[in-house]
VOVOVO-582881 format. One record per residue (C-alpha): residue in three letters; z, x, y. Coordinates in steps of 0.02 Angstrom, whole numbers, padded with zeros to 5 digits, always signed. Example, Ala and Ser with C-alpha at 12.3 -4.5 7.8 and 13.67 -1.06 7.14 Angstrom:
REM residues 2
ALA+00390+00615-00225 SER+00357+00684-00053 
REM end
This chain:
REM residues 174
MET+02023-03560+01439 ASP+02068-03598+01258 THR+02248-03636+01214 TRP+02328-03601+01047 GLU+02469-03712+00984 GLY+02521-03622+00825 LYS+02664-03504+00788 SER+02670-03315+00779 PHE+02789-03179+00722 SER+02783-02990+00709 ILE+02826-02861+00578 THR+02814-02671+00578 ASP+02730-02577+00436 PRO+02788-02398+00405 GLN+02656-02264+00375 GLY+02567-02290+00208 VAL+02609-02476+00197 ASN+02489-02619+00231 THR+02558-02797+00236 VAL+02463-02960+00216 ILE+02540-03133+00226 TYR+02486-03299+00151 GLN+02541-03473+00200 ILE+02573-03588+00051 ASN+02506-03763+00081 LYS+02556-03907-00031 THR+02414-04029-00063 GLU+02445-04207-00005 LYS+02475-04334-00144 GLU+02313-04430-00117 PHE+02208-04272-00146 LEU+02304-04202-00297 LYS+02187-04276-00428 ASP+02040-04165-00377 SER+02131-04019-00295 PRO+02258-03885-00338 LYS+02441-03925-00306 TYR+02453-03775-00188 THR+02325-03682-00086 LEU+02341-03514-00001 GLU+02286-03472+00175 ARG+02285-03291+00228 LEU+02358-03271+00401 ASP+02258-03186+00538 PHE+02344-03046+00632 THR+02327-02923+00772 GLU+02382-02743+00754 GLU+02445-02610+00873 LEU+02494-02431+00834 ARG+02668-02374+00882 GLY+02683-02191+00834 ASP+02669-02182+00644 MET+02701-02368+00625 LYS+02589-02521+00642 ARG+02656-02677+00726 LYS+02568-02832+00661 THR+02579-03002+00741 PHE+02534-03142+00619 PHE+02474-03314+00672 VAL+02507-03482+00587 ASP+02370-03591+00660 PHE+02425-03759+00590 PRO+02613-03754+00561 ASN+02699-03894+00466 LYS+02824-04003+00559 ASP+02973-03949+00455 GLU+02942-03776+00383 ASP+02805-03661+00318 GLN+02822-03563+00157 LEU+02750-03388+00162 VAL+02712-03251+00035 ILE+02725-03074+00104 LEU+02632-02937+00010 SER+02667-02758+00065 PHE+02549-02635-00018 GLY+02606-02454-00035 GLN+02547-02300-00130 ASP+02548-02371-00307 ARG+02649-02530-00291 VAL+02663-02694-00201 VAL+02822-02774-00136 VAL+02817-02963-00149 ASN+02930-03063-00034 SER+02946-03245+00014 ALA+02989-03318+00183 ILE+03016-03482+00272 LEU+02954-03510+00449 GLU+03058-03647+00534 GLN+03040-03691+00717 ASN+03039-03518+00799 LYS+03138-03427+00664 ILE+03078-03336+00509 SER+03195-03313+00359 ILE+03142-03181+00233 SER+03218-03170+00058 LYS+03348-03034+00034 LYS+03284-02974-00135 PRO+03098-02933-00138 THR+03009-02897-00301 SER+02927-02726-00322 LEU+02779-02719-00442 LYS+02688-02564-00502 PHE+02498-02569-00512 ASP+02408-02559-00678 SER+02223-02537-00714 ILE+02102-02637-00820 TYR+02030-02510-00942 ALA+01841-02495-00957 GLU+01749-02383-01081 GLU+01594-02357-00974 GLY+01606-02269-00808 THR+01486-02389-00723 GLU+01501-02413-00537 LEU+01535-02601-00542 LYS+01588-02714-00684 ASP+01577-02903-00689 PHE+01747-02973-00734 LYS+01716-03145-00809 TYR+01843-03284-00812 THR+01843-03472-00818 PRO+01924-03528-00656 ASN+02047-03670-00664 LEU+02010-03760-00502 LYS+02185-03834-00510 ARG+02266-03660-00505 PRO+02177-03540-00388 ILE+02205-03354-00420 CYS+02193-03227-00280 VAL+02130-03051-00325 ILE+02162-02912-00198 ASP+02102-02732-00186 PRO+02267-02641-00148 GLU+02180-02497-00057 THR+02094-02607+00071 THR+02203-02765+00050 GLU+02040-02866+00051 GLU+02020-03015-00065 ILE+01893-03004-00205 LYS+01806-03172-00201 PRO+01734-03237-00365 ILE+01555-03293-00377 LEU+01552-03462-00464 TYR+01409-03513-00577 PHE+01372-03647-00708 ASP+01360-03582-00887 GLU+01237-03697-00977 LYS+01286-03629-01149 THR+01469-03679-01132 ASN+01436-03821-01008 GLU+01571-03763-00887 VAL+01595-03681-00718 ARG+01633-03496-00734 GLY+01663-03357-00613 LYS+01640-03171-00602 CYS+01712-03039-00488 LYS+01638-02869-00453 LEU+01775-02746-00502 LYS+01765-02558-00513 PRO+01821-02479-00678 HIS+01976-02368-00682 LYS+02041-02449-00522 SER+02194-02556-00492 TYR+02189-02734-00427 PHE+02328-02856-00382 ALA+02311-03038-00436 PHE+02431-03181-00405 GLU+02442-03370-00406 ILE+02566-03496-00339 ARG+02639-03624-00457 ASP+02800-03720-00487 LYS+02936-03634-00587 LYS+02932-03770-00722 GLU+02746-03738-00755 ASP+02724-03598-00883 
REM end
């Protein structure tokens, strides 16, 4: 029988809300030269229905000794509520004032089914793009552009549709 030595905690989503949680990992000093300062790891969860609500149990597979920083994203009808939390020992502390953000769309003239959204990724600052309807991440496809001699990326995005993108960085970095 396999044993699991991580941590877990549960939340309850009301009807029409879908929550995902990311663990923020700080890169160790010796790897900072070639890696981003922070990386994000989406937490796995199990889900059980309780009437109109969904109880989700999230799992932190490799908890830090002291504390784990978490980003909680709760997707609703046309907005996302962004919250932060600290997981210490067997206690989770969630910020008292979450931030509520309204979705906006990237405008596209053509009504094509899929559109390539091109960007030059900064491998030191990863950006996470999420489809708010499914809460699934939109992973970029990286390629080498010989004309510009740089690594570029493209995401398949649907026109006239909202997406949520975020990155983790220090407050002093603008």
